[in-house]
Residue, then its C-alpha position, 0 to 999 in steps of 0.5 A: d114150586v121151584f122144584r116143579s119148575t126145575v123138573g120141567a127144565a130138566a125134562l126140557g133138556f132131555a127133550r132138546r138132547a133127543l131132538d139134537e140126536s135125532v137131527s144128527r141121526a137123520a142127516e147121517r143115516e142113509l135109507f134107499g141111497a139118500p139121507m133119512a132126513d130127505l124123507q117127509m115122514v122123518q121131517g114131520h117127526i122132527a117138526d113135531m119134536a121141535l114144536d114140543v120142545d119150543a112149547a115146553a120151553l115157553l111154559v118152563y120160562r114162564a114158570a121161572w119168570t112168574k117165580d122171579m116176579g113173585a106173582p101169586r100164580v107161581t104154583r099153577e105155572a110151575a105145575m103146568a111147566k112140569l106136566f107139559a114139559t115131562d109129557r112132551a119130553q116123553e113123546v119127543i124121546d119116544a119119537a127119537v127112539q123110533l128114528h134111531g131104530g134098533d140103536g135107540v134101545r141099545k143100552d149104551h146109546i144116549v137115546e135109550s138112557l133118555y128114555r129111561e130117565i124121562r120115565a122117572l122124571r115124570i113121577y118125580e115132584g108129583a105124577s102127571d095126574v097130581q099136576k092136573v089136580v094142582i092145576a085144576r084147583q089153582v084155576m078153579g080157585a082163581a075163578 
């Protein structure tokens, strides 16, 4: 359970970095004579990314708190944190790649590195489908 939560926390860190890089890119890059950040479509992507990061953080923090309290639901909470944080991080990082354009897939770019790393992290400590089974069994066992 601790490792699942740790994987979720790592994914959260990846997502936060991707969001930070995207905010910087949007502020620095100019399109049509204005910062990319002025485009409502870009603002919408940034908002979605921030929402995903914050929601994942809440689940990761809850899993850690549940473990600290010695609560019986720690397996469920850890699986939820791992599943949600890694899935959302994949989405956030994918959006970051899009916002970075060609630079987002350049080998020496941080966003490209995050893209490769998050894919592996989604599998580590149990792939998403495994986490869903763990969560469902925990929920049904508690019912």
